[in-house]
C-alpha positions as a Markdown table, in Angstrom:
| # | Residue | x | y | z |
|---|---|---|---|---|
| 1 | Met | 0.0 | 0.0 | 0.0 |
| 2 | Asn | 1.6 | 3.3 | -1.1 |
| 3 | Arg | 1.4 | 6.2 | 1.1 |
| 4 | Arg | 2.4 | 9.7 | 0.2 |
| 5 | Lys | 4.2 | 12.0 | 2.6 |
| 6 | Ser | 2.4 | 15.0 | 4.0 |
| 7 | Lys | 3.0 | 18.0 | 1.8 |
| 8 | Gly | 2.8 | 20.5 | 4.6 |
| 9 | Ala | 1.8 | 21.3 | 8.2 |
| 10 | His | -1.8 | 22.3 | 7.2 |
| 11 | Ile | -4.8 | 20.5 | 8.5 |
| 12 | Asp | -7.4 | 19.0 | 6.2 |
| 13 | Tyr | -9.7 | 22.0 | 5.7 |
| 14 | Leu | -12.4 | 19.9 | 3.9 |
| 15 | Leu | -12.5 | 17.6 | 6.9 |
| 16 | Leu | -12.7 | 20.6 | 9.2 |
| 17 | Ala | -15.6 | 22.1 | 7.2 |
| 18 | Val | -17.5 | 18.8 | 7.3 |
| 19 | Ile | -17.0 | 18.6 | 11.1 |
| 20 | Leu | -18.2 | 22.1 | 11.6 |
| 21 | Thr | -21.2 | 21.5 | 9.4 |
| 22 | Leu | -22.2 | 18.4 | 11.3 |
| 23 | Leu | -21.9 | 20.3 | 14.6 |
| 24 | Ala | -24.1 | 23.1 | 13.3 |
| 25 | Tyr | -26.7 | 20.7 | 11.9 |
| 26 | Gly | -26.6 | 18.7 | 15.0 |
| 27 | Leu | -27.2 | 21.6 | 17.3 |
| 28 | Leu | -30.0 | 22.9 | 15.0 |
| 29 | Met | -31.9 | 19.6 | 15.0 |
| 30 | Leu | -31.3 | 19.1 | 18.8 |
| 31 | Tyr | -32.9 | 22.4 | 19.5 |
| 32 | Ser | -35.8 | 21.6 | 17.2 |
| 33 | Ala | -36.3 | 18.2 | 19.0 |
| 34 | Thr | -36.3 | 19.7 | 22.5 |
| 35 | Phe | -37.4 | 23.3 | 22.4 |
| 36 | Tyr | -40.9 | 22.4 | 23.6 |
| 37 | Val | -39.6 | 21.2 | 27.0 |
| 38 | Gly | -37.3 | 24.2 | 27.4 |
| 39 | Val | -33.8 | 25.1 | 26.3 |
| 40 | Glu | -31.8 | 23.3 | 29.0 |
| 41 | Phe | -31.0 | 20.4 | 26.8 |
| 42 | Trp | -29.7 | 22.6 | 24.1 |
| 43 | Arg | -27.7 | 24.8 | 26.4 |
| 44 | Gln | -26.1 | 21.8 | 28.0 |
| 45 | Gln | -25.2 | 20.4 | 24.6 |
| 46 | Val | -23.7 | 23.8 | 23.5 |
| 47 | Leu | -21.5 | 23.6 | 26.7 |
| 48 | Trp | -20.4 | 20.1 | 25.8 |
| 49 | Val | -19.6 | 21.3 | 22.2 |
| 50 | Val | -17.4 | 24.0 | 23.6 |
| 51 | Val | -15.6 | 21.6 | 26.0 |
| 52 | Gly | -15.3 | 19.1 | 23.1 |
| 53 | Gly | -14.0 | 21.8 | 20.8 |
| 54 | Val | -11.3 | 22.6 | 23.3 |
| 55 | Ala | -10.4 | 18.9 | 23.6 |
| 56 | Ala | -10.3 | 18.7 | 19.8 |
| 57 | Leu | -8.0 | 21.7 | 19.6 |
| 58 | Val | -5.6 | 20.2 | 22.1 |
| 59 | Met | -5.6 | 16.9 | 20.4 |
| 60 | Ala | -5.0 | 18.5 | 17.0 |
| 61 | Arg | -2.1 | 20.6 | 18.4 |
| 62 | Leu | -0.3 | 17.9 | 20.3 |
| 63 | Pro | 2.0 | 15.6 | 18.3 |
| 64 | Tyr | 0.0 | 12.4 | 17.7 |
| 65 | Pro | 3.0 | 10.1 | 18.4 |
| 66 | Leu | 2.5 | 11.2 | 22.0 |
| 67 | Trp | -0.5 | 8.9 | 22.2 |
| 68 | Gln | 1.6 | 5.9 | 21.2 |
| 69 | Arg | 3.8 | 6.5 | 24.2 |
| 70 | Phe | 0.8 | 6.7 | 26.6 |
| 71 | Ala | -1.4 | 4.0 | 25.1 |
| 72 | Leu | -0.7 | 1.5 | 27.9 |
| 73 | Pro | -1.4 | 3.8 | 30.8 |
| 74 | Leu | -4.6 | 5.1 | 29.1 |
| 75 | Met | -5.8 | 1.5 | 28.7 |
| 76 | Gly | -5.1 | 0.8 | 32.3 |
| 77 | Val | -7.1 | 3.8 | 33.5 |
| 78 | Thr | -9.9 | 2.9 | 31.2 |
| 79 | Leu | -10.1 | -0.7 | 32.5 |
| 80 | Val | -10.2 | 0.6 | 36.1 |
| 81 | Leu | -13.1 | 3.0 | 35.2 |
| 82 | Leu | -15.0 | 0.2 | 33.5 |
| 83 | Phe | -14.6 | -1.9 | 36.6 |
| 84 | Leu | -15.8 | 1.0 | 38.8 |
| 85 | Val | -18.9 | 1.3 | 36.6 |
| 86 | Leu | -19.9 | -2.3 | 37.4 |
| 87 | Val | -19.2 | -1.7 | 41.1 |
| 88 | Leu | -20.3 | 1.8 | 41.8 |
| 89 | Gly | -22.1 | 2.8 | 38.6 |
| 90 | Glu | -25.6 | 4.5 | 38.4 |
| 91 | Lys | -28.3 | 2.4 | 36.8 |
| 92 | Val | -30.2 | 4.3 | 34.1 |
| 93 | Leu | -32.9 | 2.6 | 31.9 |
| 94 | Gly | -31.8 | -0.8 | 33.0 |
| 95 | Ala | -28.1 | -0.4 | 32.2 |
| 96 | Gln | -25.2 | 0.5 | 34.6 |
| 97 | Arg | -23.1 | 2.6 | 32.3 |
| 98 | Ser | -22.2 | 5.8 | 34.1 |
| 99 | Ile | -20.3 | 7.2 | 37.1 |
| 100 | Phe | -20.0 | 10.7 | 38.4 |
| 101 | Gly | -23.3 | 11.7 | 36.7 |
| 102 | Ala | -25.2 | 10.3 | 33.8 |
| 103 | Ser | -23.1 | 12.2 | 31.2 |
| 104 | Val | -19.9 | 10.4 | 32.2 |
| 105 | Gln | -19.8 | 7.0 | 30.5 |
| 106 | Pro | -16.5 | 5.2 | 30.5 |
| 107 | Gly | -17.8 | 2.7 | 27.9 |
| 108 | Val | -17.9 | 5.6 | 25.4 |
| 109 | Leu | -14.4 | 6.7 | 26.4 |
| 110 | Ala | -13.2 | 3.1 | 26.0 |
| 111 | Arg | -13.9 | 3.2 | 22.3 |
| 112 | Leu | -11.4 | 5.9 | 21.6 |
| 113 | Val | -8.8 | 4.5 | 24.1 |
| 114 | Val | -9.0 | 1.1 | 22.4 |
| 115 | Val | -8.4 | 2.7 | 19.0 |
| 116 | Ile | -5.3 | 4.4 | 20.3 |
| 117 | Tyr | -4.1 | 1.2 | 22.1 |
| 118 | Ile | -4.8 | -1.1 | 19.1 |
| 119 | Ala | -3.1 | 1.3 | 16.7 |
| 120 | Ala | 0.1 | 1.3 | 18.9 |
| 121 | Trp | -0.1 | -2.5 | 19.4 |
| 122 | Leu | -0.6 | -3.3 | 15.7 |
| 123 | Ser | 2.1 | -0.9 | 14.5 |
| 124 | Ser | 4.6 | -2.8 | 16.8 |
| 125 | Lys | 3.8 | -6.3 | 15.6 |
| 126 | Gly | 5.3 | -6.3 | 12.1 |
| 127 | Glu | 5.5 | -9.7 | 10.5 |
| 128 | Gln | 4.2 | -11.4 | 13.6 |
| 129 | Leu | 0.8 | -10.1 | 13.0 |
| 130 | Asn | -0.3 | -13.1 | 10.9 |
| 131 | Gln | 1.0 | -15.6 | 13.4 |
| 132 | Val | -2.0 | -16.7 | 15.4 |
| 133 | Arg | 0.0 | -17.0 | 18.6 |
| 134 | Tyr | 1.4 | -13.5 | 18.4 |
| 135 | Gly | -1.3 | -11.7 | 16.4 |
| 136 | Leu | -4.9 | -12.9 | 16.6 |
| 137 | Val | -4.9 | -14.5 | 20.0 |
| 138 | Pro | -3.5 | -11.5 | 22.0 |
| 139 | Phe | -5.6 | -9.2 | 19.8 |
| 140 | Ala | -8.7 | -11.1 | 20.7 |
| 141 | Val | -7.8 | -11.0 | 24.4 |
| 142 | Ile | -7.2 | -7.2 | 24.3 |
| 143 | Val | -10.5 | -6.5 | 22.5 |
| 144 | Gly | -12.4 | -9.2 | 24.3 |
| 145 | Val | -11.6 | -8.0 | 27.9 |
| 146 | Val | -12.7 | -4.4 | 27.1 |
| 147 | Ala | -15.8 | -5.5 | 25.2 |
| 148 | Gly | -16.6 | -7.9 | 28.0 |
| 149 | Phe | -16.6 | -5.2 | 30.6 |
| 150 | Ile | -18.9 | -3.1 | 28.5 |
| 151 | Ala | -21.2 | -6.0 | 27.7 |
| 152 | Leu | -21.6 | -6.7 | 31.4 |
| 153 | Gln | -23.1 | -3.2 | 32.0 |
| 154 | Pro | -25.0 | -4.3 | 29.8 |
| 155 | Asp | -24.3 | -2.2 | 26.7 |
| 156 | Leu | -24.1 | -4.6 | 23.8 |
| 157 | Ser | -24.2 | -2.0 | 21.1 |
| 158 | Thr | -21.1 | -0.2 | 22.3 |
| 159 | Ala | -19.3 | -3.6 | 22.8 |
| 160 | Leu | -20.3 | -4.5 | 19.3 |
| 161 | Leu | -19.0 | -1.3 | 17.8 |
| 162 | Leu | -15.7 | -1.7 | 19.7 |
| 163 | Val | -15.2 | -5.1 | 18.3 |
| 164 | Val | -16.1 | -4.0 | 14.7 |
| 165 | Thr | -13.7 | -1.1 | 14.9 |
| 166 | Gly | -10.9 | -3.4 | 16.2 |
| 167 | Leu | -11.4 | -6.0 | 13.5 |
| 168 | Ala | -11.4 | -3.4 | 10.8 |
| 169 | Met | -8.1 | -2.0 | 12.1 |
| 170 | Phe | -6.7 | -5.5 | 12.3 |
| 171 | Phe | -7.6 | -6.0 | 8.6 |
| 172 | Phe | -6.2 | -2.6 | 7.6 |
| 173 | Ala | -2.9 | -3.4 | 9.4 |
| 174 | Gly | -2.5 | -6.4 | 7.1 |
| 175 | Gly | -4.2 | -9.2 | 9.1 |
| 176 | Asp | -4.9 | -12.5 | 7.5 |
| 177 | Pro | -8.5 | -12.3 | 5.9 |
| 178 | Val | -9.0 | -16.0 | 6.7 |
| 179 | Gln | -8.2 | -15.5 | 10.4 |
| 180 | Ile | -10.6 | -12.4 | 10.4 |
| 181 | Phe | -13.4 | -14.4 | 8.8 |
| 182 | Phe | -13.2 | -17.2 | 11.4 |
| 183 | Ser | -13.0 | -14.5 | 14.1 |
| 184 | Val | -16.2 | -12.9 | 12.8 |
| 185 | Val | -18.0 | -16.2 | 12.7 |
| 186 | Met | -16.9 | -17.3 | 16.2 |
| 187 | Gly | -17.2 | -13.9 | 17.7 |
| 188 | Gly | -20.7 | -13.3 | 16.1 |
| 189 | Gly | -21.9 | -16.6 | 17.4 |
| 190 | Ala | -20.6 | -15.8 | 20.9 |
| 191 | Phe | -22.1 | -12.3 | 20.8 |
| 192 | Gly | -25.5 | -13.7 | 19.6 |
| 193 | Leu | -25.5 | -16.3 | 22.4 |
| 194 | Ala | -24.7 | -13.7 | 25.0 |
| 195 | Ala | -27.4 | -11.4 | 23.7 |
| 196 | Trp | -29.9 | -14.3 | 23.8 |
| 197 | Gln | -29.2 | -14.7 | 27.5 |
| 198 | Leu | -30.3 | -11.2 | 28.3 |
| 199 | Pro | -34.1 | -10.8 | 28.4 |
| 200 | His | -34.2 | -7.3 | 26.9 |
| 201 | Ala | -31.8 | -8.2 | 24.1 |
| 202 | Arg | -33.7 | -11.5 | 23.4 |
| 203 | Gly | -36.9 | -9.5 | 23.1 |
| 204 | Arg | -35.4 | -7.2 | 20.6 |
| 205 | Leu | -34.0 | -10.0 | 18.5 |
| 206 | Glu | -37.3 | -11.8 | 18.5 |
| 207 | Ala | -39.2 | -8.7 | 17.5 |
| 208 | Tyr | -36.7 | -8.0 | 14.7 |
| 209 | Phe | -37.1 | -11.5 | 13.2 |
| 210 | Gln | -40.9 | -11.2 | 13.5 |
| 211 | Ser | -40.8 | -7.9 | 11.7 |
| 212 | Leu | -38.9 | -9.5 | 8.8 |
| 213 | Gln | -42.0 | -11.7 | 8.2 |
| 214 | Asp | -44.5 | -9.0 | 9.1 |
| 215 | Pro | -43.5 | -5.3 | 9.0 |
| 216 | Ser | -46.4 | -4.5 | 11.2 |
| 217 | Gln | -44.7 | -6.3 | 14.0 |
| 218 | Met | -41.8 | -3.9 | 14.2 |
| 219 | Pro | -40.6 | -3.0 | 17.7 |
| 220 | Tyr | -42.5 | -0.1 | 19.2 |
| 221 | His | -39.5 | 2.3 | 19.0 |
| 222 | Val | -38.6 | 1.5 | 15.5 |
| 223 | Arg | -42.2 | 1.6 | 14.3 |
| 224 | Arg | -42.5 | 5.1 | 15.7 |
| 225 | Ala | -39.2 | 6.2 | 14.1 |
| 226 | Val | -40.2 | 4.8 | 10.7 |
| 227 | Thr | -43.6 | 6.6 | 10.9 |
| 228 | Ala | -41.8 | 9.9 | 11.7 |
| 229 | Ile | -39.5 | 9.5 | 8.8 |
| 230 | Gly | -42.3 | 8.7 | 6.5 |
| 231 | Glu | -44.3 | 11.7 | 7.6 |
| 232 | Gly | -41.5 | 14.0 | 6.3 |
| 233 | Gly | -41.8 | 13.0 | 2.7 |
| 234 | Ile | -39.2 | 14.6 | 0.4 |
| 235 | Leu | -38.9 | 18.1 | 1.8 |
| 236 | Gly | -40.1 | 17.5 | 5.4 |
| 237 | Val | -42.7 | 19.5 | 7.4 |
| 238 | Gly | -40.2 | 22.2 | 8.3 |
| 239 | Leu | -37.8 | 22.8 | 11.2 |
| 240 | Gly | -39.8 | 22.9 | 14.4 |
| 241 | Gly | -42.9 | 21.7 | 12.7 |
| 242 | Gly | -42.7 | 18.0 | 13.5 |
| 243 | Arg | -45.6 | 16.7 | 15.6 |
| 244 | Leu | -44.4 | 13.2 | 16.5 |
| 245 | Lys | -41.7 | 14.3 | 18.9 |
| 246 | Phe | -44.5 | 15.5 | 21.2 |
| 247 | Gly | -44.8 | 12.2 | 23.2 |
| 248 | Tyr | -45.2 | 9.9 | 20.2 |
| 249 | Leu | -41.5 | 9.3 | 19.3 |
| 250 | Pro | -39.4 | 7.9 | 22.2 |
| 251 | Phe | -36.2 | 9.8 | 23.0 |
| 252 | Pro | -36.2 | 12.3 | 20.2 |
| 253 | His | -33.1 | 14.0 | 21.6 |
| 254 | Thr | -31.0 | 10.9 | 21.8 |
| 255 | Asp | -31.6 | 7.6 | 20.0 |
| 256 | Ser | -34.4 | 9.0 | 17.7 |
| 257 | Val | -32.9 | 12.3 | 16.6 |
| 258 | Phe | -32.5 | 10.9 | 13.0 |
| 259 | Ala | -36.2 | 10.3 | 12.9 |
| 260 | Val | -36.8 | 13.9 | 13.9 |
| 261 | Ile | -34.5 | 14.9 | 11.0 |
| 262 | Gly | -36.5 | 12.7 | 8.6 |
| 263 | Glu | -39.8 | 14.2 | 9.7 |
| 264 | Glu | -38.8 | 17.9 | 9.7 |
| 265 | Ala | -36.1 | 18.0 | 7.0 |
| 266 | Gly | -37.5 | 15.2 | 4.9 |
| 267 | Leu | -35.6 | 12.8 | 2.7 |
| 268 | Leu | -33.3 | 15.6 | 1.5 |
| 269 | Gly | -32.3 | 16.4 | 5.1 |
| 270 | Ala | -31.7 | 12.7 | 5.9 |
| 271 | Leu | -29.6 | 12.4 | 2.8 |
| 272 | Leu | -27.6 | 15.4 | 3.8 |
| 273 | Val | -26.7 | 13.5 | 7.0 |
| 274 | Leu | -25.5 | 10.5 | 5.0 |
| 275 | Val | -23.5 | 12.8 | 2.6 |
| 276 | Leu | -21.8 | 14.5 | 5.5 |
| 277 | Phe | -20.8 | 11.2 | 7.1 |
| 278 | Gly | -19.7 | 9.9 | 3.7 |
| 279 | Leu | -17.4 | 12.9 | 3.3 |
| 280 | Leu | -16.1 | 12.4 | 6.8 |
| 281 | Ala | -15.3 | 8.8 | 5.9 |
| 282 | Tyr | -13.7 | 9.7 | 2.6 |
| 283 | Arg | -11.4 | 12.3 | 4.1 |
| 284 | Gly | -10.6 | 10.2 | 7.2 |
| 285 | Tyr | -9.7 | 7.1 | 5.2 |
| 286 | Arg | -7.8 | 9.3 | 2.7 |
| 287 | Ile | -5.7 | 10.6 | 5.6 |
| 288 | Ala | -5.1 | 7.1 | 6.8 |
| 289 | Leu | -3.9 | 6.0 | 3.3 |
| 290 | Glu | -1.6 | 9.0 | 2.8 |
| 291 | Thr | 0.0 | 8.9 | 6.3 |
| 292 | Pro | 3.4 | 7.2 | 5.9 |
| 293 | Asp | 3.8 | 6.5 | 9.7 |
| 294 | Pro | 2.1 | 3.2 | 10.6 |
| 295 | Phe | 0.8 | 4.3 | 14.0 |
| 296 | Gly | -0.7 | 7.5 | 12.5 |
| 297 | Ser | -2.2 | 5.6 | 9.6 |
| 298 | Leu | -3.8 | 3.1 | 11.9 |
| 299 | Leu | -5.0 | 5.7 | 14.3 |
| 300 | Ala | -6.7 | 7.8 | 11.5 |
| 301 | Phe | -8.3 | 4.6 | 10.2 |
| 302 | Gly | -9.6 | 3.6 | 13.6 |
| 303 | Val | -10.9 | 7.0 | 14.6 |
| 304 | Thr | -12.8 | 7.3 | 11.3 |
| 305 | Thr | -14.2 | 3.8 | 11.6 |
| 306 | Met | -15.2 | 4.5 | 15.2 |
| 307 | Val | -17.4 | 7.5 | 14.3 |
| 308 | Val | -18.8 | 6.3 | 10.9 |
| 309 | Ser | -19.7 | 2.8 | 12.1 |
| 310 | Glu | -21.7 | 4.3 | 15.1 |
| 311 | Ala | -23.5 | 6.7 | 12.7 |
| 312 | Leu | -24.4 | 3.9 | 10.3 |
| 313 | Leu | -25.7 | 1.6 | 13.1 |
| 314 | Asn | -28.0 | 4.4 | 14.5 |
| 315 | Ile | -29.4 | 5.1 | 11.1 |
| 316 | Met | -29.9 | 1.5 | 10.2 |
| 317 | Val | -31.7 | 0.9 | 13.5 |
| 318 | Met | -34.0 | 3.9 | 12.9 |
| 319 | Val | -35.1 | 2.6 | 9.5 |
| 320 | Gly | -35.5 | -1.0 | 10.8 |
| 321 | Leu | -32.6 | -2.7 | 8.9 |
| 322 | Val | -31.0 | -4.2 | 12.0 |
| 323 | Pro | -32.3 | -5.1 | 15.5 |
| 324 | Phe | -32.9 | -2.2 | 17.8 |
| 325 | Thr | -30.0 | -0.9 | 19.8 |
| 326 | Gly | -29.7 | 2.3 | 21.8 |
| 327 | Thr | -26.9 | 3.8 | 19.7 |
| 328 | Ala | -26.1 | 7.5 | 19.4 |
| 329 | Leu | -25.8 | 9.5 | 16.2 |
| 330 | Pro | -22.5 | 11.3 | 16.5 |
| 331 | Phe | -22.7 | 15.1 | 16.5 |
| 332 | Phe | -26.5 | 15.0 | 16.8 |
| 333 | Thr | -27.4 | 12.9 | 19.9 |
| 334 | Tyr | -27.6 | 14.7 | 23.2 |
| 335 | Gly | -24.9 | 13.6 | 25.7 |
| 336 | Gly | -21.7 | 14.8 | 27.2 |
| 337 | Ser | -19.4 | 11.8 | 26.9 |
| 338 | Glu | -20.5 | 11.1 | 23.3 |
| 339 | Met | -19.8 | 14.7 | 22.1 |
| 340 | Leu | -16.6 | 14.9 | 24.0 |
| 341 | Ile | -15.1 | 11.7 | 22.7 |
| 342 | Thr | -16.4 | 12.3 | 19.1 |
| 343 | Leu | -14.7 | 15.7 | 19.0 |
| 344 | Ala | -11.6 | 14.5 | 20.7 |
| 345 | Gly | -11.3 | 11.8 | 18.0 |
| 346 | Met | -11.9 | 14.4 | 15.3 |
| 347 | Gly | -9.1 | 16.5 | 16.8 |
| 348 | Leu | -6.8 | 13.5 | 16.6 |
| 349 | Leu | -7.7 | 13.0 | 12.9 |
| 350 | Leu | -7.1 | 16.7 | 12.1 |
| 351 | Gly | -3.7 | 16.5 | 13.9 |
| 352 | Ile | -2.7 | 13.4 | 11.9 |
| 353 | Ser | -3.7 | 15.2 | 8.7 |
| 354 | Arg | -1.0 | 17.8 | 9.5 |
| 355 | Gly | 1.7 | 15.1 | 9.3 |
| 356 | Arg | 4.2 | 13.8 | 11.7 |
| 357 | Pro | 5.9 | 16.5 | 13.8 |
| 358 | Lys | 9.5 | 17.3 | 13.1 |
| 359 | Gly | 12.5 | 18.6 | 15.0 |
| 360 | Asp | 12.0 | 19.6 | 18.6 |
| 361 | Trp | 8.8 | 17.6 | 19.2 |
| 362 | Asn | 10.7 | 14.4 | 18.5 |
| 363 | Ala | 13.3 | 15.3 | 21.0 |
| 364 | Val | 10.6 | 16.1 | 23.6 |
| 365 | Leu | 8.9 | 12.8 | 23.0 |
| 366 | Asp | 12.2 | 11.0 | 23.3 |
| 367 | Arg | 12.7 | 12.5 | 26.7 |
| 368 | Trp | 9.3 | 11.5 | 27.9 |
| 369 | Gly | 9.8 | 7.9 | 27.4 |
| 370 | Arg | 11.9 | 5.2 | 25.7 |
| 371 | Asp | 9.6 | 3.6 | 23.2 |
| 372 | Trp | 6.5 | 2.4 | 25.1 |
| 373 | Arg | 5.7 | 0.1 | 22.3 |
| 374 | Ala | 8.1 | -2.4 | 23.6 |
| 375 | Tyr | 5.8 | -2.8 | 26.6 |
| 376 | Leu | 2.5 | -2.9 | 24.7 |
| 377 | Ser | 2.9 | -6.4 | 23.2 |
| 378 | Gly | 5.3 | -7.9 | 25.8 |
| 379 | Ala | 7.6 | -8.9 | 23.0 |
| 380 | Arg | 10.5 | -7.4 | 21.1 |
| 381 | Arg | 9.6 | -5.1 | 18.2 |
| 382 | Arg | 10.3 | -6.6 | 14.8 |
| 383 | Ala | 10.4 | -5.1 | 11.3 |
| 384 | Gly | 7.2 | -5.4 | 9.4 |
| 385 | Phe | 4.2 | -3.0 | 9.1 |
| 386 | Ala | 6.1 | -0.4 | 11.2 |
| 387 | Gly | 9.0 | -0.6 | 8.8 |
| 388 | Arg | 7.1 | -0.5 | 5.6 |
C-alpha cells in the first residue's frame, strides 16, 4: 500500500468544514427536537460542544505520536473505570453505564482509548501479525476484555461497535483475511449467544425476526421512528414543525434524533446527514492512506471507523434494517461523553492530517519515554508494518 508523505503542516480543511457543518446541523436539530420542553438540553449540549471543541483543539495541536507512548497507561485507567462502573455505577434505563453523573460514560471513552491502544499495538507487531499465537490470540484478548466489561453493564451496542472497529483495524494493518473471517464467525456466534441470555436483548431479536416476516410487528420504538421519517416525505414538514416528537416518538433528543430529521427536513435532510458522514469517511480514510507513519495511519483509520460505524448503526436501527440498539448518532445525539469523545477523535484526525511533527517535538517525545511500544505487546519489536 503506497502512502504519500504529508506536503505541509496544514490540517485537512475539507474535513474541518465537514465537522463544523455536522456540529451546526446537530445543534439545530437538537434544538428543534427539545425546544418544547425548554432550552436546558440545548444549552447543556452547547456547553459540551465548547468543551469538546477545546479537547479537539488540544488533540490537534499535540503531536499524535504522544498517544503511542501513553497508550498503555490510558488502557489501564480505562479498565479501572469500566470496573468501577460495574461496582459503583448508576443504573439508568436498565443499564449500569455511568459514574460521576449520567453524562460520564467510560464505555464511550473506551472506544477511543481502544483505538489508540490497538493502533500502537498493531504498529509494533510487524510480520508477527499473521502468526495466530502473536497476532490474533492476544488481539482477541485485548478487545475481548474491554468489550466484555462493557457488555456486562449491559451495553451490547457499544461492545459490538468496539469489536467491529478493532477487527477493521486488524484487517487494515494487514491481518490475514481467513483469520478475520473465522474470528467474525466465532465472535458473532458468541455475541448472539450472549445477547440471547439477556431478556431485553432477546426480546429485541425476536421482535426483529418477526418484523422481517410481518413489518407491522416492528418493535415499538422502530415503528414510531419509521412513521416519523415517512411523515417527512421529500422536503419535510419544516424545522420545528414536527408533531411526532411530542410524546409519540421515544427519546427524540438521543436515540431517535435521526427520525426527527427525517420528519422535519425530509428525505433531503436525511440524505444530507448521509452525505456529510460519507465525506467524513472519505477524508478520514484518505488521511489514513496518505500517512506514511504506521501508527498515525492506523490511528486515523480507527478514529474514522469508530465514528462512521456508530452513525451507520444508528441510522440502520431507525429505518428497521437491524435489530434495535440504543446507539447514538455522533454530532447529533444529546450527551456529554458522546460529544466529548467524538470531537476529541476528530481533533486527533485533524492532527494526523498535518503530518508527523519534526524537529524539537521528536526530542521532547524521546525525553518523555523510551519507546513504550516495547511494553505494549510484551515482545521485542520486529520489522514489518512499522518498517514498511
